[in-house]
C-alpha positions as CSV (number, residue, x, y, z in Angstrom):
1,M,-71.4,-97.0,43.5
2,R,-68.2,-98.3,42.0
3,H,-67.1,-95.3,39.9
4,F,-64.6,-92.8,41.4
5,D,-64.1,-89.4,39.9
6,L,-60.3,-88.9,39.6
7,S,-60.4,-85.6,37.8
8,P,-59.4,-83.5,40.8
9,L,-56.2,-85.6,41.0
10,Y,-55.3,-84.8,37.4
11,R,-55.3,-81.1,38.2
12,S,-52.8,-81.3,41.1
13,T,-50.4,-84.0,40.0
14,V,-47.8,-84.4,37.3
15,G,-46.6,-87.7,35.8
16,F,-49.3,-90.0,37.3
17,D,-51.4,-90.3,34.2
18,R,-50.6,-94.0,33.7
19,L,-51.6,-94.8,37.3
20,F,-54.9,-93.0,37.0
21,S,-55.7,-94.7,33.7
22,L,-55.0,-98.1,35.3
23,L,-57.4,-97.1,38.1
24,D,-60.0,-96.1,35.6
25,Q,-59.7,-99.4,33.8
26,A,-59.8,-101.4,37.0
27,T,-63.0,-99.8,38.1
28,A,-64.7,-99.9,34.7
29,A,-67.6,-102.3,34.4
30,E,-66.2,-104.6,31.7
31,A,-66.7,-108.3,31.2
32,T,-63.4,-109.8,32.0
33,P,-62.5,-112.7,29.6
34,S,-62.1,-116.0,31.3
35,Y,-60.4,-117.9,28.4
36,P,-57.8,-119.2,28.6
37,P,-57.3,-119.8,32.3
38,Y,-54.0,-118.6,33.8
39,N,-52.0,-118.5,37.0
40,I,-49.6,-115.8,38.2
41,E,-47.1,-116.9,40.8
42,R,-44.0,-115.5,42.5
43,T,-41.1,-117.8,42.1
44,A,-38.5,-115.6,44.0
45,E,-38.3,-112.1,45.5
46,N,-38.1,-110.4,42.2
47,A,-39.2,-113.2,39.8
48,Y,-42.6,-114.2,38.6
49,R,-44.2,-116.8,36.3
50,I,-47.4,-116.6,34.3
51,T,-48.8,-120.0,33.3
52,I,-51.6,-120.1,30.7
53,A,-53.5,-123.2,29.8
54,V,-53.3,-123.5,26.0
55,A,-54.3,-127.1,25.3
56,G,-54.4,-127.8,21.6
57,F,-52.1,-124.9,20.6
58,G,-48.6,-125.4,19.3
59,E,-45.7,-123.0,19.4
60,S,-46.5,-121.8,15.9
61,D,-50.1,-120.9,17.0
62,L,-48.9,-118.7,19.8
63,A,-47.5,-115.2,19.8
64,I,-46.0,-113.3,22.8
65,E,-45.3,-109.6,22.6
66,S,-43.8,-107.3,25.3
67,K,-44.2,-103.6,24.6
68,E,-43.5,-100.9,27.2
69,N,-45.4,-102.1,30.3
70,A,-47.8,-104.5,28.6
71,L,-47.5,-108.2,27.8
72,T,-49.8,-109.6,25.2
73,V,-50.3,-113.3,24.5
74,R,-52.2,-114.2,21.4
75,G,-53.3,-117.7,20.2
76,E,-54.9,-118.6,16.9
77,K,-55.3,-122.1,15.7
78,Q,-54.0,-122.6,12.2
79,G,-56.5,-124.6,10.1
80,T,-55.3,-127.9,8.7
81,E,-56.8,-130.0,5.9
82,S,-57.1,-133.1,8.0
83,A,-59.1,-131.2,10.7
84,E,-61.7,-130.2,8.1
85,K,-62.3,-133.8,6.9
86,R,-63.0,-135.1,10.5
87,E,-66.4,-135.2,12.0
88,V,-66.3,-134.1,15.6
89,L,-68.9,-135.7,17.8
90,H,-68.1,-133.8,20.9
91,Q,-65.7,-130.8,21.2
92,G,-64.7,-130.1,24.8
93,I,-61.2,-128.7,24.0
94,A,-61.7,-125.1,22.9
95,A,-59.5,-124.1,20.0
96,R,-60.9,-120.6,19.6
97,A,-58.6,-117.6,19.1
98,F,-57.7,-115.5,22.2
99,E,-55.8,-112.5,23.3
100,R,-54.8,-112.0,26.9
101,R,-53.2,-108.8,28.1
102,F,-51.2,-108.2,31.3
103,Q,-50.0,-104.9,32.7
104,L,-46.4,-105.1,33.9
105,A,-44.9,-102.9,36.7
106,D,-41.9,-100.7,36.0
107,Y,-38.7,-102.6,35.4
108,V,-40.4,-106.0,34.9
109,Q,-38.9,-107.8,31.9
110,V,-39.8,-111.1,30.2
111,T,-36.9,-113.5,30.5
112,G,-38.2,-116.5,28.6
113,A,-41.2,-118.6,27.6
114,S,-41.7,-122.4,27.2
115,L,-44.6,-124.6,26.2
116,E,-44.9,-127.9,28.2
117,N,-47.8,-130.3,28.4
118,G,-50.3,-127.8,27.1
119,L,-49.2,-125.0,29.5
120,L,-47.4,-121.9,28.3
121,H,-45.0,-120.6,31.0
122,I,-43.7,-117.0,30.7
123,D,-41.0,-116.1,33.2
124,L,-40.6,-112.5,34.3
125,V,-38.0,-110.7,36.5
126,R,-38.0,-107.2,38.1
127,E,-34.5,-105.7,37.6
128,I,-34.2,-102.3,39.2
129,P,-31.4,-100.1,37.8
130,E,-28.5,-99.3,40.1
131,A,-29.5,-95.6,40.0
132,K,-32.9,-96.4,41.4
133,K,-31.8,-98.7,44.2
134,P,-31.6,-97.3,47.7
135,R,-28.1,-96.5,48.9
136,Q,-26.6,-95.6,52.2
137,I,-25.3,-92.0,52.7
138,A,-22.4,-91.6,55.0
139,I,-22.7,-89.0,57.7
140,G,-19.6,-86.8,57.8
141,G,-17.8,-86.1,61.1
142,A,-15.7,-83.1,62.1
143,K,-13.9,-82.8,58.7
144,P,-15.9,-79.9,57.4
145,A,-15.2,-77.8,60.5
146,K,-11.4,-78.3,60.1
147,V,-11.6,-77.2,56.5
148,L,-13.4,-74.0,57.6
149,E,-10.7,-73.3,60.3
150,A,-7.9,-73.8,57.8
151,K,-9.5,-71.3,55.3
152,A,-10.0,-68.6,58.1
153,A,-6.3,-68.8,59.2
C-alpha cells in the first residue's frame, strides 16, 4: 500500500496545501519520464546545479522557464531542409521533444544557464531574505528594574 490519506491533515492545518499536494504527487503511481537524463548536484552550501544531457539540441531549440516554485525545461528540435534529404541508417541520438519539470524550494532562484558539449547547465542559488534569517536576541540585564524604580519615586 503506497497511498496515504492526507485529508485529516487538511482539516487541521492552514497554509500547508502546497506541501500536501507535493506529497500526493510523490506517492502517485505515475510513469516518471527518463528522457533526457539529468544530474542535480550541490556546488556550495546554498548553490545547486542541474545538468541535463541535450545532445543534438542547440540554444535555439531549448527553452527554460522559472515560474513561482517550478522550473521547466523544454526542448524541441527545429526541422531543417538538409535533415529531410538525408537517409539515416541508424539513429542512436534521440532528437525527440521533451519537457522536464523540477520543483524548487522556497527562495531558490535560477542564476544562469549555459550549454557546453551537449550538456545544459542550470545554476541555482537559495537566497534567504534578511527578515527570514535567524537572529540573536540580546538578554537585558537590570535596566528594566531601574526604570521601574525611577517611575515609582
